[in-house]
N, C-alpha and C positions, 0 to 999 in steps of 0.2 A: 499472431500479431500482438504486439505489446504497446499498450497506450500509457504514456506516463505524463504526469503533471507536476511540475516544480513550483513550489511556493516558498516565498522568503519573508512572510509576514510574521509577527510575533505570536499569533494565535492560529489555530486550525479551525476552519469553519465547516459546518456540516454541508453547506452548499457546494463546496468543492468536490466532496464525495459523490453527491447527487449528479453534478455536472459530468464528472468523469464517467460514472456508471452509465449515464445516458448516452454519451458519445460511443462507449464500448458497444452498447446495445444497438445503436444505429448502424455502426460499422460491421459488427461481427455476430450479433445474436447469439451470444454465449461462446464464441470462438476466440475472443480476445482476452488476454490477461491485462489487468489494470494495476498500476502502481502510482501512488502519490508520494512524492518526495518533498520533505520539509526540512528547512534548516532549524526548525524548532528543536530543542534539546529536551529529552525526557527529564533530565535533571532539573530543568527549570519549571517544570509542570507539577501541579499537585497530584495526588493520586486520583482524585475525582475527575480532573480533566483527562488524564491519561486514559482512564477506563472509558471515558466518553468517546475519545478519539478511536480507540481499539473497537468499541462497539459499532461506530459508524463504519469503519473499515470492514469489519466482519459482516454487517448487513448487506453491504454492496459487493462483497468479495474483492476488496481492494487491498493490495499489499501497501502497507504503511511503513515508509521508510523515513526514519528521523535522523537528526544529525549524528548520533552515535553510531548509526548503521552505514554511513556513507563510505567508510573504509572497506565495508564488506560488500559493496555494490556488485562486484563481479560475481561473487557466490550467490547473491540474491538473484541476479539474472539467471544464472545457471539453474537454480532451484525452480524458478518460475518456468523456464523453457522445459525442463524436464519434467515438471509437475511431480516432483518426488518430495513428498511431505517429510521424509526421514533425512533428506539432505541438510547440510549446514547452510545458514545458520538456523538452529532449532527454534529460536525465538521469532523468527519470521514465518507467518503462515504461508500455506501453498493452497491455491484453489485451482483444481484440475479443470480443463476445458474440454468442450466436446471434440 
C-alpha cells in the first residue's frame, strides 16, 4: 500500500511528515510505503532548509518528491513498489517494507 500526501504551500512543515507517518503506522504497521509530494522547488530553498526536509523524510522513512521530481513520478513509483534502492532515480531514497 502506498500512502501519499500532496502539499501546495510555499514551505514544508515537519508536522506533515509526522502525520503521514502516523497514518501509515495505523494502516499498515510497517507494510506501507509513504510519499510526500510538494510543489516546492529545491531551487527556491536554501541548503539548510533542504537538508532539514530531507532529514525529516529520512527519520520517518518517507519519500520526499519535490517540484523537480514530478516528471519522474512514474519511475519513483516503480522504485518504491520494487523496493529497489539501485533503481532510478538514484537521488530518491528507497525504504523497503516488510
